[in-house]
N, C-alpha and C positions, 0 to 999 in steps of 0.2 A: 584638633578641637573644632576647626571649621567644618570638617566632614561630619563630625558628630552633631553639630548644630543643624546642618542641612538635613541629615537623616531624621532628627527629632522634628524639624519643621515639616518634613514630608509626612511623618506620623500624625502631627497635629492637624495637618490639612485634610487628612483622610476622615477624621471624625472626632468625637469627643474623647478626651483623655481623662480617665479616672485615676487620679493620683494615688488612691488607696491601694491599687493593685501593683504599684511599682516599688522597687527596692529604694533604699535611702539614696544611693548614688544616682539612680534614674530620676528621683524626685528633684535632687539638687540640679541636675542637668536641665530638667524642664523649667525650673525656676530661673535658671540662667538665661533662658530664652525670652523671659518677660522684659517689657520695657522698664526703664529705671524706676519710674514711679511705682509700678506694680511690685517690683522687687523690693523696694523700700517698705511698702505696706506689709509684704510677707515677712520680711526680716524684723520689722517692728512688732508684729504679732508674735513671732517666735520669741523675741526678747522679752515681751510682756509675760508670756507663759513661763519662761525660764525664771524670770525674776519672781513671779508669784510662787513658783515651786521652791525656790531658794528661801524666800521669806517664810513659807509654811514650814519647811524643814527646820529653819532657825528657831521659830517660835515653839515648835514641838519639842526641840531639844531644850529650850529654856524652861518650858513647863515641866519636863521630865527631870530637870536638875533640882 
């Protein structure tokens, strides 16, 4: 894991990273390189989007019943 972090840091120092071009695994590895505050922001945003999706699905099911 430490070697992977070093390699990712080398890539990050070379230039801008466009996360849209990465696989899900690569994205998670890049997020792991962030400091704790930044990681918490990313995870809170993901949680918010997932919660919104679940509520939307729930209410759509209730309306369809």
